[in-house]
Each structure stands twice: as structure tokens, then as C-alpha cells.
C-alpha positions as CSV (number, residue, x, y, z in Angstrom):
1,M,-31.3,44.4,83.1
2,K,-28.3,46.7,82.2
3,V,-28.9,50.6,80.4
4,A,-26.0,51.8,79.4
5,V,-26.1,55.7,78.4
6,M,-24.2,57.8,76.7
7,A,-24.3,61.5,76.5
8,D,-22.8,64.2,74.6
9,I,-20.5,63.3,72.3
10,H,-19.7,66.3,69.9
11,G,-18.5,65.1,67.5
12,N,-15.7,63.1,68.9
13,L,-15.0,60.0,67.3
14,Q,-12.3,58.8,68.7
15,A,-14.9,58.9,71.9
16,F,-18.1,57.0,70.5
17,E,-16.0,54.3,69.0
18,A,-13.9,53.8,72.3
19,A,-17.4,53.9,74.6
20,L,-19.1,51.9,72.0
21,K,-16.4,49.4,72.0
22,D,-16.3,49.1,75.8
23,Y,-20.0,49.2,76.2
24,A,-19.9,45.9,73.5
25,D,-18.4,43.9,76.3
26,Q,-20.8,44.7,78.9
27,S,-23.7,42.7,78.1
28,A,-26.3,45.4,78.7
29,D,-29.9,45.2,77.2
30,L,-29.9,49.0,75.9
31,L,-28.7,51.9,74.5
32,V,-29.7,55.4,74.6
33,I,-27.5,58.0,73.2
34,A,-28.9,61.6,75.1
35,G,-28.2,63.9,72.8
36,D,-25.4,66.5,71.3
37,V,-23.8,64.3,69.0
38,V,-22.2,66.5,66.7
39,N,-21.2,69.9,67.0
40,G,-18.0,70.3,68.9
41,A,-15.0,68.0,67.4
42,P,-15.4,68.1,63.0
43,D,-17.1,64.1,63.4
44,S,-20.5,65.7,64.2
45,A,-21.7,63.4,60.7
46,A,-19.4,60.2,61.7
47,C,-21.0,60.4,65.1
48,W,-24.0,60.3,63.0
49,E,-24.3,57.9,60.8
50,L,-22.4,55.8,63.6
51,A,-25.4,56.4,66.5
52,K,-28.0,55.5,64.3
53,S,-26.3,52.7,63.1
54,T,-26.7,51.5,66.6
55,G,-30.3,51.5,66.7
56,S,-30.8,52.9,69.8
57,P,-33.2,55.7,70.6
58,I,-31.6,59.0,69.8
59,I,-33.0,62.2,72.0
60,R,-32.6,65.4,70.1
61,G,-29.9,67.8,72.4
62,N,-29.5,71.9,72.3
63,H,-27.0,70.5,69.1
64,E,-28.6,69.1,67.3
65,R,-31.4,72.2,67.8
66,Y,-28.4,74.3,66.8
67,V,-27.8,72.2,63.1
68,G,-30.7,71.6,62.0
69,L,-32.2,74.8,62.4
70,F,-28.7,76.9,61.2
71,G,-29.4,78.1,58.0
72,T,-33.1,78.3,57.8
73,A,-35.9,81.2,58.7
74,N,-36.2,80.1,62.7
75,A,-32.4,81.0,63.4
76,P,-31.3,83.8,65.5
77,T,-29.3,86.6,63.0
78,E,-26.2,85.6,65.4
79,W,-25.6,82.7,64.1
80,S,-23.7,84.3,61.5
81,S,-21.1,85.1,63.0
82,D,-17.7,84.2,64.4
83,R,-18.5,82.3,66.9
84,F,-21.0,80.3,65.7
85,L,-18.9,79.1,62.3
86,P,-18.0,75.8,64.5
87,V,-22.1,75.3,64.2
88,Q,-21.5,76.6,60.3
89,W,-19.0,73.7,60.3
90,S,-21.5,70.9,61.3
91,A,-24.0,71.7,60.3
92,A,-22.3,71.9,56.5
93,Q,-22.2,68.4,57.4
94,F,-25.5,67.5,56.9
95,S,-27.7,68.0,54.1
96,P,-30.4,69.9,54.3
97,E,-33.2,66.2,54.9
98,D,-30.7,65.3,58.0
99,R,-30.2,68.0,59.2
100,E,-34.4,68.3,59.3
101,R,-34.0,64.4,61.5
102,L,-31.6,65.6,63.7
103,T,-34.3,68.8,64.6
104,A,-37.6,65.4,64.7
105,L,-36.1,63.6,67.5
106,P,-37.5,63.8,70.5
107,C,-36.5,65.7,73.7
108,D,-37.1,63.0,76.3
109,W,-36.9,59.2,76.2
110,T,-39.3,56.4,77.9
111,H,-40.4,52.8,77.7
112,P,-43.5,51.3,79.2
113,D,-40.6,48.4,80.2
114,L,-39.1,50.8,82.3
115,P,-41.0,53.0,84.7
116,D,-39.2,53.6,87.1
117,L,-36.3,55.5,84.7
118,Y,-37.3,58.4,82.3
119,F,-34.5,60.0,79.8
120,C,-33.7,63.9,78.2
121,H,-31.3,65.6,77.2
122,S,-30.6,69.1,80.0
123,S,-34.4,68.6,81.6
124,A,-38.2,67.8,80.9
125,R,-38.7,72.1,80.2
126,S,-36.0,72.7,77.7
127,D,-32.4,70.7,76.2
128,S,-30.4,73.6,78.2
129,D,-30.7,74.3,81.4
130,S,-28.3,73.3,83.8
131,V,-28.5,70.7,86.7
132,A,-26.6,71.5,89.5
133,A,-25.5,71.0,93.3
134,Y,-27.3,74.1,94.6
135,T,-29.9,74.1,92.4
136,P,-31.9,74.4,94.4
137,A,-35.5,71.9,94.3
138,S,-37.8,74.7,93.4
139,E,-36.0,75.4,90.2
140,L,-35.7,70.8,89.6
141,D,-40.3,71.3,90.6
142,A,-40.4,74.2,87.2
143,M,-37.2,71.6,85.3
144,F,-40.0,68.1,86.0
145,K,-42.6,69.5,86.5
146,G,-45.2,66.3,86.1
147,R,-42.6,63.7,85.8
148,K,-43.0,61.2,88.3
149,A,-40.1,58.3,87.5
150,P,-37.5,58.1,90.7
151,E,-34.4,58.1,88.6
152,I,-34.2,60.6,85.8
153,I,-31.5,60.2,83.5
154,R,-29.7,63.4,81.8
155,G,-26.9,64.1,79.8
156,H,-26.0,68.1,79.3
157,N,-23.6,69.5,81.5
158,H,-20.9,66.9,81.6
159,S,-19.3,65.8,84.3
160,P,-21.5,63.0,85.9
161,A,-22.7,63.8,89.2
162,V,-26.3,62.5,90.4
163,R,-28.6,65.0,92.3
164,Y,-31.3,63.4,95.2
165,W,-34.4,65.3,94.8
166,R,-38.0,64.5,96.2
167,E,-38.5,60.7,95.2
168,G,-35.9,60.5,93.6
169,R,-32.4,61.2,92.0
170,I,-31.3,62.6,89.4
171,V,-28.0,61.4,87.3
172,T,-26.4,63.4,85.4
173,A,-24.5,60.7,82.6
174,G,-20.9,62.9,81.9
175,S,-19.4,63.4,78.6
176,V,-18.5,61.3,76.0
177,G,-17.0,63.3,73.7
178,L,-16.2,66.7,75.3
179,T,-15.6,64.7,79.7
180,L,-15.0,68.4,81.2
181,Y,-14.4,66.6,84.6
182,G,-10.5,66.8,84.2
183,I,-10.4,63.1,83.4
184,P,-9.9,63.2,79.4
185,T,-11.4,59.7,78.7
186,A,-14.6,58.9,77.6
187,Q,-17.7,59.0,80.1
188,Y,-20.9,57.1,79.7
189,L,-23.6,56.1,82.4
190,L,-23.9,52.4,82.9
191,L,-27.4,51.6,85.2
192,T,-27.8,47.9,86.4
193,E,-31.3,47.0,87.3
194,S,-31.5,45.0,90.7
195,P,-33.7,44.1,94.0
196,E,-32.8,47.9,95.6
197,G,-33.2,49.5,92.9
198,W,-31.1,50.6,89.7
199,Q,-27.2,51.0,90.8
200,I,-25.4,53.7,88.8
201,E,-21.7,53.0,87.4
202,H,-19.9,56.4,85.6
203,R,-17.4,54.9,83.2
204,S,-14.3,56.0,81.8
205,V,-12.7,55.0,78.7
206,E,-9.3,55.6,77.5
207,Y,-9.3,56.4,74.0
208,D,-6.7,57.9,71.0
209,I,-6.6,61.6,72.0
210,D,-3.6,62.5,70.2
211,A,-5.8,61.2,67.3
212,A,-8.9,62.9,67.9
213,L,-6.9,66.0,68.6
214,A,-4.7,65.6,65.1
215,R,-8.6,64.9,63.2
216,F,-9.5,69.1,63.6
217,H,-6.4,69.7,61.7
218,E,-7.0,67.0,59.7
219,S,-10.1,68.0,59.1
220,G,-9.4,72.1,58.4
221,Y,-11.9,72.2,60.9
222,I,-9.7,74.4,62.9
223,T,-8.7,76.4,60.7
224,H,-12.7,77.1,59.2
225,G,-14.2,77.1,62.3
226,G,-12.7,79.8,63.7
227,P,-10.9,81.2,67.1
228,M,-13.9,79.3,69.2
229,A,-12.8,76.5,67.2
230,R,-9.3,76.6,68.9
231,L,-11.6,76.4,72.1
232,F,-13.9,73.4,71.6
233,Y,-9.9,71.7,70.7
234,R,-8.7,72.8,73.9
235,E,-11.7,71.4,76.0
236,V,-10.9,68.1,74.4
237,A,-6.7,68.4,75.1
238,T,-7.2,68.7,79.2
239,A,-11.1,67.9,79.6
240,S,-11.9,71.8,81.4
241,F,-14.0,74.1,80.8
242,Q,-13.0,76.9,78.0
243,I,-15.9,78.1,75.8
244,V,-18.3,78.8,78.9
245,P,-15.6,81.1,81.1
246,F,-14.6,81.7,77.7
247,M,-17.6,83.7,77.3
248,R,-17.8,85.3,80.8
249,H,-14.5,87.1,80.2
250,Y,-15.2,88.4,76.8
251,M,-18.3,89.4,77.5
252,R,-17.2,91.3,80.1
253,W,-13.8,92.6,78.1
254,S,-16.2,93.4,75.1
255,A,-18.2,95.6,77.6
256,E,-14.6,97.6,77.7
257,T,-13.3,98.5,75.1
258,A,-13.7,96.6,71.2
259,I,-13.1,93.9,71.0
260,S,-12.2,91.1,68.0
261,L,-13.0,87.6,69.1
262,E,-9.5,86.3,67.4
263,A,-7.9,88.4,70.1
264,A,-10.0,87.7,72.9
265,V,-9.8,83.8,72.7
266,D,-5.4,85.0,72.6
267,R,-6.2,87.1,76.2
268,F,-8.6,84.2,77.9
269,L,-5.6,81.3,75.9
270,R,-3.0,83.3,77.4
271,I,-4.6,83.4,81.5
């Protein structure tokens, strides 16, 4: 039995297509899409349609929640600010019905034929929990309370990782479309069943990064997505963290003096 897991596609169609092509060569029995198909790179709707066409189980990530809730009464008021222009861009690609489908996706997935595997986007508790090498076991207990499957398979953190916890493992698949591991490839996870248990392989697939970056300009996203779209562009180009470290700097700079989002991004990119 072989199971492939793809997570954090983030609207990067070129990376998703390359990962699916590689997956087709692996003779895998099942593909699980572990959330964040949308938002980040320009082609959220195309990635969503391609994900649906695979017939695979799709788990809701935090970015499906953002896009699905945008413009509704349940959306935070701050989402109308320039910081969230990429979410606004992504949401505009979907009909209200499709956005309802995004929010209705399950937060996790299991199958009776795979009792050793539990799939989620982030954790059993939330769609935005991070798991690191230094996360206390007590915090992991809270994230995965009541989960007995020895293999927990997840996405969200964009870097492939394995964390041993209690009697099992927490395996982070890596990111297809917004790799933050320093290697600008499409990355996904392949699980192979063996007498010794599930063997893991983090696959790294080259794709046409120039074409992916061109889409930021061709689509108009780099213009209409505002300053934050420039940071997503840089994440694709460099396979390195940009959004999270920028927000740390931005919050500090804003506390010290008035600064616009655009000026803050300009300052950050000069560091």
C-alpha cells in the first residue's frame, strides 16, 4: 500500500501539476490532499478544480477557511485591510457556492482500511497549530487529544519533518506550492506500508518556477494583491520564510512609529 500526501499548494498551479505528474509515476494507491490548496500564489481556483478532479479526499486548511469566510458576517473586520488583499484576490476567484464548499471541507480524514493513519491539516484541535522539534509533549497532547493512530500525517508548517511523540510519530508533509525549506521545489510525502510499519519518503520535484513567478504578473495578482503579494512572490522565488518574519518586524515598527504597510514591506525587503 502506498499513500501520497500533498499539502500547502497555495494556488501554485505549476508546482501542483509537477507534483501530480511525479505522483502518477509512483504507483501509489491513494492521494490525500491535506489542506491549503488556495491562497498565496495567483491560481487558487485552478488549483481547487485540479484538486477536485483527482477524486482525492481534501482536508480543510486555514486558508480554505480564510477564503471561504471572506465577505461573510463571520469574517473578522481586519480582513478588509490591505494586509488581506491576497485573501480578497483569492476569494474573488470563487462563487459563493464554491466558497461554501471550501468551508464545508472536513478538518481531518481517516479510513477504516488505514487504521494506523490519521490525517489533518495542522492538528486535531485547530487548523493553525504549529508542530516544531521543541514543541512540549504536553502541548502535543492538547493538540491531538484522544487520537490513537500511531502515525499522524499533517501539513501547515511547509517544511518536511518527523516528530516522535508518545508511541508514534507526527509527520509533516512539506509544501507543494510554498516550500520554505530553502529548496524551491514542489515537495510532498509518500508513505509505503511494510512489515516494519509505514516507511516515509519526502519527495522533492522540480517545476517551472519562472512560469509560476510569471503568473504573479500575468494575472494581475502582484498589483492587486498589494504589498503582501510581493512577499508571497518572494517566498515562491526563494523557498524561504517571508510573511512570518515580516509580520514580526511590522508589529514592532508599528509600535515605534506610524508606518504604512507598503513602506514596511519596502523596508523589510532591504534588510
